[in-house]
N, C-alpha and C positions, 0 to 999 in steps of 0.2 A: 672807659672802653678797655677791654682785655687787650693784651699785647699778643698779636698773632705773628707767627714767624713767616708763614707763606700762604698766599692765596693764589690758586690756580683758576684760570678761566678757560673753559673748553669752547673754542670758537666753532668747531665742526668735528665730525667724524669721517668726513671725506678725506681721501689721501691719494697722492699720485704714486705711492708704492702699494704693494700687496703683501706685506710681511707675514710670514707663515705663523708667527707667534704673537700677533698684535692682540693685546687685551681688549681693544675697542672694536674689533672686527672692521677696522678701517680699510677702505679701498676706494677706487674711483667711483663706484656705483652708490656708495653710502650717501644718502640725502639728508642726514641729520646735521643741520647747520643753524647756528643762531643768527637771527637777523640783525642788521646794523643798529636799528633803533633799540633793540633789547641789549645789545652789546654795550651801547653807550650808557644805558641805565645800570647795567651790572658794573661797569667800570666806575661810574659815579658813586655807587654804593661802596665798592672796594676802596676807593679813594678816601671815603669818610671813615671806613674801618681802619685804614692806614696800616696794612701789614708791612713787615720788614722787606719781604720779597713779593713781587707780583709777576706771575709767569703765565704766558699765553701758550696753550697747548691744543692738540687735536686728538685724532686725525693729524693732518698736516696743516698747521695754522697759516702758513704763507700762501696757500692756495685759496684762502677765503677771498671772495671778490672785492672786499673792502679792507684788505689787510693794511695797506699804507694809511688809509683814513683812520683805522683802529689805533695804529701806533700814534698818529698825530693827536687823536682825541685823548688817549691815555696821558700823553705828555702834557697836554693842555690842562688836565686834571691834576697834574703834579705827581703822577706815578709812572715812572719810566720802566716799561716792562722788560722782562727776559722772555725768550722764546725757547721752546724745545722743537727741533725741526730735523728733517732728514737732509736739509741743506740743498736740495736739488735746485730750487728756484734761486737760492742765494749764490749759485755758481755763476749766474749772470751778473756781470760787474755793474751794469747800470742799475739793476734791481737792488743789488746789495748796497750800492752807494746811496740809493734813495731811502733805504731802511735804516742803515747803521747808526745814524745820529739820533734816532728815536728809540734805540735799544740800549739797555744797560748791560746785557749779556746775551750771548748766543750759545745754546746747547745743541750740538750736532750729533746725531746718532749714526753709527757706521756698523755694518754687518760683518765685516771681515777685513783681512789684509790683502785680499786678492779680488779681482773682478768676479771670478768664478764663485767664490764663497759668498761675497756680499750679495750678488745677484741671485744666488740660490735662496737667500733669505727674502730679498725684496721682490723677487719675481718680475723685475723690470730691467730690461737690457739698457745699458748706458747709465744706470743710476750710480754705479761706483765712481765713474769718472766725474759726474756732477757733484757728488758728495765730497770727493777729494778736492775739487776746485773750490768749493765753498769753504773748506778748511783753509786752503791757501789764501783765499780772500780775507779770512779772519786774521790769519797770521800777518799778512801784509798791512792790514788796516790798523792793527794793534788794538782792536776792540776786545773787551773781556769775552772769553769764550771757553767752552769745555767740549771735549769729544768723549762720547760714551759708546761702549759696546755692550750689547746684551748678550750674555753667554748662554748658548744653547748647545745641544749636541752637534749641530751643524757647523759650528765655528769654534768650538772650545780649543781646538788644537792650533788655531791661528792667533791666539791672544798675544803671545810674545812677539810674533812677527809683526803684529799691528803696532805694538809699542815701538819696534825698530823703525817701521815705516813712518809713523807720526813724528818720531824723534828727528828723522831726516828732513821732515817738512817744517820743522821749527816749533812743534808743539811741545810744551813743557810739562803738561800734566793731563791726565785723563782718568776717567772713571769706568767702572764695570758695573753692570746690573746682571742679575741672574734671571733667566726665564722662569716664570712662576705660573701656576695654574690661575684661572679666573672663573668667573661665574657665567661667562657668555660663550667662550670659545674653548671647547674641549678637544678640538681636532689636533692640537699640537702637544698633547701630553708627552708624546714620544720625544719631544725636543728638550724636555727638562732633565738636566744632568742628575745623576745620583749624587748624594751628599759626599760619599767617599771620594769619588772621582773629582768632584768640584773642589773639595778641600785640598787635594793633592795639586790640582792645576792652579788654584789661587796661590798656593805657597810658591810654586814655580814662577808665577807672574810677579809676585812680590820680590823675589830674589833677583829676577831678571831686571825688573824696573830699577831696583836699587843699584844694580851693577852699571846700568847705562844712564843713571841719574835722571830718571823720569818719575815724577810724583804720581802715584796711582792710589785709587781707593775703590772699595767695593761698596756701592750704595744700598744694595739689597741687604736687609737685616737677616742674618743667618744665625742658627744655633751655634754658640761659640764652641760647644763640645764636639763639633765635627773636626775641629782643629786640634793639634797637640797643645796641651795646656800650657806648656812652657813658652809657646809662641804668642799667647794672647796679650800679655802686657806690651810687647813690642808692637804688635799689630794695632792695638788701641792707641799707643803713644804716637805712632806715625799716622794715625787716622786711616789706616788701610781697611780696617773694619769699623763699623759703627754700631752703637747701641740704640735700640728703640727706633721709633718712627713717629709720624704725626698722629697715629692712632693712640699711642701711649701718652703723648704729651698734650693731646687735645688742643693744640695751638696752631693748627693749619686747617684749611678747608678748601674745597673745590666747588666752584659753581659750574654746573654742567650746561650744555648747549640749550637745554629747556628750562633753565633756572633752578633745577634741583641742586640742593646743597649736599655734597657727598663727603664722606670722611677720608676718602683716598681716591687718587686718580684711577686706580685699578678696580675699585669697588663700584662699578658703574650702576649696579642695581640697588645700592643702599641709599635711598633718598631719605635724608633726615628731615628736611622741610624744603620749601620753595621760596625763592626771593621775589617771584612774581605772583601777585595776588590780585585777582579781579582787574586785570590790565594795568595794575600799578606795581611799583617796586616797593618792598618793605623798607623801612628806615633802618639806619645803622643801630638805633636803639632797639627796634623790633628784632633785628638780626641777633643782637646780644641776648635778648630775652629767650628767643628760640634756641640759641646755641646752649644756653644754660638751663633749658627746660628739663623736666623729669625724664621724658622719653629719650632725649639726646644724651643726657648724663647716664641713663641706664644702658644705652648702646655702648658708650665708651667704657662704662664700668665692667661690662661683660668681656671686654678685651683683656682686662687684667686678671687672667686666669692662668694657672699653671698648665702648660701643654702636656707635661708628663709628670708623674710622681717624682721623677729624678730632679725636676726643676726646683722643688721645694727646698732642697738642701744645697743648691748651687749658689756659690758666692757671686756668680755673674748674672743671675736671673734678672736683677734690676737693671741690667744693661741690654741683654739680648732678648729677654722675654720669650725665649724659646723660638725665636726667628719669626719671619713674616707669617702672618696668619694664613695667607693664601697657599703656602706649602702644604698645609694640612687638609686641603681639599682633596688631595689624592695620595697623601702619605699618612702613615700611622705614627703619631708622635711617640707613642710608647716603644715602638720598634726603632725609629730613626734617631731619637734623642738618647745619646749614650751616657751623658753625664760625665763628671770628672771623678 
C-alpha cells in the first residue's frame, strides 16, 4: 500500500455557523450528511489504508447526530481522529470531556480577536464566546490542539491582536489560512486580500509572533515571489510558509459525505472516483488501483504546470508551485506572479 499522509472524512456540510467565506456553503440548512452506516464503512476502509493522519471535517463535524459514536468507532478501528471545528459545542465542558479521550488533536477555527469581528464572519451571535471557551477547555485539558484564523479582508487587521489574545489564554502556537476562491461560492470574492496587502500583513504577523514568542505558520500555499526574496530562507526555516500541498504530493485524499474521493477539501466538485459502489464499499486494494489509474494520474499530472512564464526560471518553483491553484480562479497569474 502507498503511504498516505492525510485522509479527511467529510461527515456533513451542515454547520451551526454561517461563515461568509465558507468553501462548502455550510450553514444550518445544509442537508448534506453522511449516514452512520456509511461513515463506519468509510472509516473501516481508511483504517485499512492506514494514513499517518485521519481528520474529521464538515461543515461542522461535532453537530453530526452520531458524533460521539463516530469517534468511538474510529478508535475501535485503531485510528484516533483529529477534528477541524468551530469549537462551539466543545465549549460545553461535559460534551468536551466525553469527546477528548477519543481525539488525537483538535483544530479550532476563529474569525477574529473581538466579538464584533468574529461574529461578522460567522453571522452567529454568541459564537465568539463559545469558540474562546473551547480553546480554554483545550488548554486546560492539555489535549493536542491548534487554533487557526482564515485571513480575509474582514479580519486581516486583527491578526496581531489575535496572537496577543491567544497568548494570554495559554496558546503556544497557531496557524493562518488565507481566504481563497472556490468552485461553489463566488459571493465572497471581495473578502480575498490582494497579494501585496497580504504579504505586508504576513510579514507583520511573523515579526510580532517572534517578538511575543508565539509559533505561527501560514498553511495556505502562496507564490513565494509576493514576499521579499531575502525573507524566504528564514520563512521556510521557521516553517512560517510552506511549499506544495496534497495536490502536488498526491499523498492525501478526501472522502466526501457521498463517498466521492476528492483531491482537496476545497475542491468539492472534483470527484476522482467513489468508495461506494453498488451499495458496497470498495476494498483498500481497489482504492489503490483507482488512485493510480490513468484518469487520476492525469488529473494530478495537470497540476504540475507553470502558473506563469516567470515560474520556469524560479529556483523556488519546486516548493511553491506558483501558489494554491484556487487563487487563479479569479486572478491572472501572469499579472500577479512577479518572479524574483
